[in-house]
N, C-alpha and C positions, 0 to 999 in steps of 0.2 A: 928731151925733145927740143929742137931749136926753137928760139923765140918766134921766128917768122911762121913756123908750122903751127905753133900754139895759137897765135893770133888768127891764123887762117881757119883753125878748127873752132875757135870761139866766136868768130864773126857771125856766122849764120844764126846760132842760138841768140846772140845779143840782138841781132836785127829782128828776129821773130818776136822776142819779148817786147822790144820797142814798138813794133807794129801793133801788137795786142794792146799795149798801153795807150798808144795814140788813138786807136780806133774806139776803144771802150772807155776812155777817160771821162767822157761826158756822162756816163752812167753813175759816177760818183755823186752827181747832183740829184739823182733820182730818189724818190720817196718809196715807202712801202706801198705796194699796189696789189690789187686783186687778192689772191690767196695768201699773200705775205701776212695779211691780218690774221688769218687762221693759223698759219704755221709758225709765225713769229710773235706778232704784236699781242695777240690774245691767247697765246699758248702758254699757260702757266708752267707746264712741265719743263720747257727749255730754260726757264729763268732761274733754275737751281741745278748746279752740276751734280748735286747729291742725287738727282733723279736719274742719273745715267743708267743704273740697272733697269729702270722702268722702260727705257728706250728699246730694250731687247725683249721685254715681256708684256708690255701694255700697249695695245693697238691705238690707244688715245694719245700716246706720248708724242708722236710726230705731228699730228694735226690737231690734237685737242678735241677730236670728234671721231668717234668710232665709225660713223657712217662712211668715212672716206675709204676704209678698208685698205690701208696702206701700211706696209711693214718696211721701214727704212731706218733702222736704228743708228747707223753711222751718220746719216744726213741730219737726224735729230741731234746727235752729239755735236756735230759740226756747228749747227745753229746755236746750240747751248754755249759752246766755247766762244762764238761770236758775241753772244749776249753778255758773257762774263767779261769780255774785253771792251765791247762798245756800248753795252746797254741797248737802248732802242734808237741809236743813231744809225740810220740806214747806210750812210757812206761806208762804214766799216764792213758791213755785210757785202756791199757791192765790191769793195776792195778784195775781199776773200774770193768772190766769184771770179774776178778778173785774174787773180793769182792762180787759181785752179785751172782756169782756161789756158793761161800762159804755159803752165806745166804740161797740160794735155797737148798743146801745140808742139812743144819740144819733144814730147814722146812720139808724136806722129813723125816728126822730122827724123828722129833716131830710128824709128821702125822702118821707114822707107829707105833710109841710108843703109841699114843692115841688110834689107832684102835686095837692094839694087846696086849698092856702092856707087850710086850716081848722086853727087852732092846737089846738083842743080834740080834734079827731079824731087829730091827730098825737101829742099828749100821751098820749091813751088807748091808741093803737096801741102806742106805745113802752113804756108801763107794762105792758100785757098781755104783750108780748114779753119784758120784763125779768123778770117774776116768775112766769110760768106754771110750774107744778110740773114739767112735762115738761123744762124747761131744766136741772133739777138735775143730770142725768147728765152733761151737757156742761160745766157750770160747776164742779161739785164734783169731777169726775174729771180729774186732771191729764193723764192719757193722752189725753184728748179735746181737747187743745189745738188740733189741726188743724182741728176744726170751727169754733172761735172765730176762728182766723186766716183761714180760707177765707171765712167770712161777712163779716169785716171788709173784706178786699180786694175781695170781690165787690160789696158795698154801695158802697165807694169808687169802684169802676169804673163802677157804674151812675150814681151821682151825678155823676161827672165827665162821663159821656156825656150826661146830661140838660142839662148847661150849654151844649151845642151850639156849641162853638167849636173851632177846629183844635187849639189848645194843650190844651184839656181832653180832646179826643179822644185825643191821644197819652198823656195821663195815664191815661185810661180803659184803653187797651191795656196800659200798664205795670202797673196794678193788677190787670188780668185775668191777666197772666202770673204775678204774685205769688200770686194766688188759686189758680191751678193748681198752683203749687209748694208751696202749703200743703196742698191736698187736691184730688183729682180731681173732686170735686163741682162745682167752679167751671166745669166744662164747660157747664153750663146757661146761661151768660151770654148766648150767642147767642139762646136762646129767650126770655130775659127782655127782650132788646133788641127782638125782634120783637113780643113782647107789648106793651111800652110804645109802640113806634112805631105799632102798629095802632090801639090805643085812644086814644092821646093826640096822635098826629101825623096819621096817615092819615085818621082819622075827622074830623079838624078841617080839614086842608088837604091835599087829594090831590095838589096840585102839588109837594109836598115829597117825594113817594114816589120819584121818579127818583133823587135824590141819596141817599136813605135806603138803597137796596139796596147801593150801592157801599161804604158804611161797614161792611157785614157781612163783606166779603171778608178784611180783615186778621184779624178775629176767627176766621173759619173756618180761615185759614192757621195762625194761632197754635195753635188747637186741634189741628190735624193734626200739627204739629211736636211739640207736647207729648205726644200719644199715641205718636208714634214714639219719642221720648226715653224715655218711661216703659216702653215695651215692650222697648227695647234694654237698659235697666238691669235690669228685673225678669226679662226672658226670656219673659214671657207677659203676656196682658192680663187674664185672669180669675184669681180666687183659688181656684176649685174647679170641679168639673163641675156640670151641671144638677142641681138638687134633684129627687129622685125619678127621675133618669135622663133627663129630657126637658124641653124648653122648655115644652111644654104644662103639665106637672105643676108646673113652677116658677111659671108665670104664675097658675095656679089657686090655688096656695098664697099667692102675693103678694096675691091678692084677700082672703084671710083676714087677711093682714097689714094691708091697708088698713082693714078693719073695726076692728082693734085700734088703729090710729093715730087713727081718728075717735073711738073710745071714750076713749082717753087724752086727747085734746084737749078733749073735751066734759065728761068726768067723770074728772078726774085724781086719783082717790083711791087706787086700787090700782095702785101703780107697782112695777116690778121690773127688775132688771138682766138677767134671763134669761127671756125669753118662750119657751115651748115650743109649737111648732106641728107638728101631724101633717101630713105631705105630703098635699095634696088631689089626688085623681085623677079627680074629676068634679064637675060643677056642682050635683049633688044635695046636696053638703055644705052645711049651712045657713049657715055663716060665709062660704063662697065666694059664695053667692047674695047674702047681705046686703052683702058687700063690693062686689060688682058693682053692686048697686042704689044704694048710697051714692055710689059714684064717678059713675055715670050721673046721679044726682040733682044732684050738685054741678055737673056740666057743663051740664045742662039749666037749672038755676037761673042759672048765670053767663050763659048765652046769652039767657035770657028777660029779664034785668034789664040787659043790656049797654047798651041805648040810653039808659037813665035813670041807671044806677048804675055808671058805668065804673070807678070806684075800687074798689067792692066786687067787681066782675067781675075786675079786675086782681088783687086779693087772692086770690080763689078759684082763678084759673088759676095764680098764683104757687105756691100750695100744691101743686097737682097737678104742675107742672113741677119743683119742688124735690124731689119724691119720686122722680122718674125715675131719678136715679143710684143710688138705694138700692133699686130695684125688681127687682134681680137680672136685668135685661136682659143685663148682663154678670155672671155668677154671683159672688156674694160669700160670705164665710164666715158671714154672719148674714142671717136672714130678716126680722128685726124688732128694732129697738132704739130707745129713747127719744132717744138722741143724734142719730138720723137725722131727728128732727123740728126740730132747731135752726133750720135755714134755712127749711123750710116754715112755721114759726111766724110768720115775717114776714108772709106772705100771710094766714094765719089771723087774726093780730092786727088787720090792716087790715079784714078782712071783719067782724069782731066789733065793732071800735071805731067804724067810720063810722056805722052806724045808731044805736048807743047815744049817740053824741055829738051827733047832729043835733038832737034835741029836748031842751029844757031843763026838761022836766016833772019833777016831784018823783019820780015812779015811776022814771024813767030814772036819776036821781041815786042813788036807793036801790039799784037794780040794780047800778050801777057800784061803789058802795061795798061791797056784799055780795060781788060778784065779786072785787074786788081784795083784800078782807080774807081771803076764802077762799084765794086764790092765795098771799098772804103767809104765812098760817098753814101751809098744806100744804107750801110750799117750804121754809120754815125747819125744819119737822118732818122733811121728806125729807132735807135736808142732813145731819141727824144719823145717818141710815142709812149715810152714807158716811164716818163718822168713823174707822173702822178696819175691818180685814177681818172681824172677828167680827161687828160690827154689820151690815155690808153683807150677808154671807152668811146670817146668822140672819134678817134681813129678807127675803132672797130665798127662803129655804126656806119662810117663812110665806106669801109672796105667790105663789110658783111652786113648790109642793111636788112637782110632777111633773118638776122639773128635775134630772137627774143631776149636772150641773155644780155646781149650788148645794149639793147634799148633799156632793159630793166636796170642794168648796172649804171648806165649813164643817168637814168632817172634817179637812182639812189644818190648819186653824187650831187645832182641838182637839188634834191630834197634836203640833203644835209646843209647845203648852202642857203636854204630858204628861198630858192628860186622855184616856187611851186608851179608856175605856169610852164616852165621848161620840163619839170619833173612830170607833170600831167601829160604833156606831149609825148614824152618817151614811154611812160607807162601805158598809154593808150596804144602806141605803136607796138609794144610788146604784146598787149592783149589781142590786137588784131592778128598777130602772127600765131599766137597760142592762146586761144580763148578758154581753154580747159584748165588753166593753172589758177587755182583759187587764190593763191598768195598774191598774184598780180592785182586782183580786185581789192585785196586788203591794202596794199601799198598805194594804189590809186585813190582809194577812199581817204587814206591819211593825208595825201597831198591836197585833196579837196578840203579836208578839215583845216589844213594849214592856211587855206584861203578863207576859212570860216564859211565855206559853202556847205552847210550841214545837209541840206536837202539832196544835193548832188552826191554827197558822200553816202547818204542813206541808200540811194538808188544803186550805187555801186556795190555796197556791202550786201544788199539783198540779192543782187545778181551773182555775187561770189558764192552765196550759200547754195546756188544751183549748179555750180561748176562741177565737172565730172571728177576732177582730181582733189576734191575737198577732203582734207585730213582732219582728224579730231582737233589737232593743235590750231590749224587755221580756222576751223569752225568756231572754236572758243574765242579767237581774236576778233573774228567778224561780229559775233554776237556781242562781245564786250564793246566794240567800237560803235555798234548800232545803239547800244544803251547810252554811250557817251554822247552821241549826236542828239538823241531824243532828250537827254538831260539839258544840253545846250539850248534846245528849242523849248525848254520848260514844259516837257511832256512827261512828268514823273511816272505816270501809270505805265506808259509804254516802255520807258527806260527800265523800270523795275522788272517788268516781264522779261526783258532781255537779260538783265543781270541774274535773275533766277534761273534762266536757261543755262547760263554759264555755270552756275553753282551746281546744277543738276549733272552737267558733264564733268565738272572738275570741282568737287566739294572743297570748300576752303580757299578757293581762288582769292588771293588777297585784294586785288583791284576791284573785282566784282563785289566782294563782301563789303569793302570800304565804301564804295559808291552807293550800294544799296542801303547801308546804314545811314549815309548822309541824307538820302531821299526820305527815309523813315523819320530821321531827326528833324529835318527842316520843312518837308512838304506835308507830312502827316498832320501836324498841328494846324496848318493852314486849311487843310481839307475838312477838319472837324469844326472849324469856326463858322 
């Protein structure tokens, strides 16, 4: 190959890698935030590579907490390798995320180039995918590693399948298995194959259809075996019950989520880590209706242009297919999240880039420059919201003030800093939004204790004992803290009564037993004098 041609082929990939590096470089200064503490900092499993077999068999190995109901062994292995190299230096983990994202950007470029033979369309698709502001949550958040790995293996599987040789087909199956072990979202691979074969093979040569169907059987078999393995390890398929108590209410609410997804993709200015959606119970909800209309409009548009614009159609249907695993068909703990858009953005990027790249008019060039410049600015800016817990949750409180979680998390940050006034403000805001959560009363009481406002803390703890969602664990904490407050007020009889209630609920509780022993040791002799 002539040197000039080699340079021409290498230039787009090099430019794309540089683009990713420039836009996400400031994440290297970011700390561990949010669930990074659960998945990395406090997860003892990932801190020893010898635990690798457990990543595949123990549901606690990825999160250190079985309650998460997550099975992503390759993501856990990836974090374990990072820990082996970097220890608990967050810059190393962020570097890995950037590298994985850069690989995915290149894979998108090669995918579009293979499908279209249009270098400019491929370059623009990959650039949009690279720096769209919705990507920040996935790339800047270490705990979102599974999304990066899943996308990488899924794209590799698809590219291998497109090569249409027996050896590449086996590689495709291997990459698909790795994608599933990174995150369950890879299950959509079979639908992407059907989508590609229908528009790029069946529409071109119907004689190839007979062999095409046989190639799906191993993919279906692997999917079934994976689901069986995942169920055996986790003990269940779903993460929670239906939102609102029924499949119907869940799907209506997901229509609202779809509206927000389209909004984030088209106007990515207001971004947040915690969207709050009220459960929808009928189609008269304006956002439910708008979400349904938008979804139908995309489907109708894709079908209308499918004869002339099969690549755009492919992108639009990719977007819809990639949203299926996060549409709560199997109930998840989240209704909506920007990280759920990582894989769908492949299709969106294609659908946007193809028409923009087709004409070389000055207006199109200006639109592309403005679009990419805006994406760069907003993404670099948004990365800074993830630099530490305070920045993340302060930003979330601004963008999602109706989120109890955001106020609670910001209150936790302030509490750890010893800024009890600010912590009390945020905890109270969280309680106003969700007064049924007993744990909120507990942390608010602790903040009052930090101010040595024992009476105020007692009132809060007593209110917490009446909360609807009171668990045994929180009840024990509230009773223990009530005992502590009364001890500080030198009311040993009342304190003793609370400590005994704790011991009734949890015999041998070390703190309650120790404090009760102190009261008996120091206050009982005084009472007998």
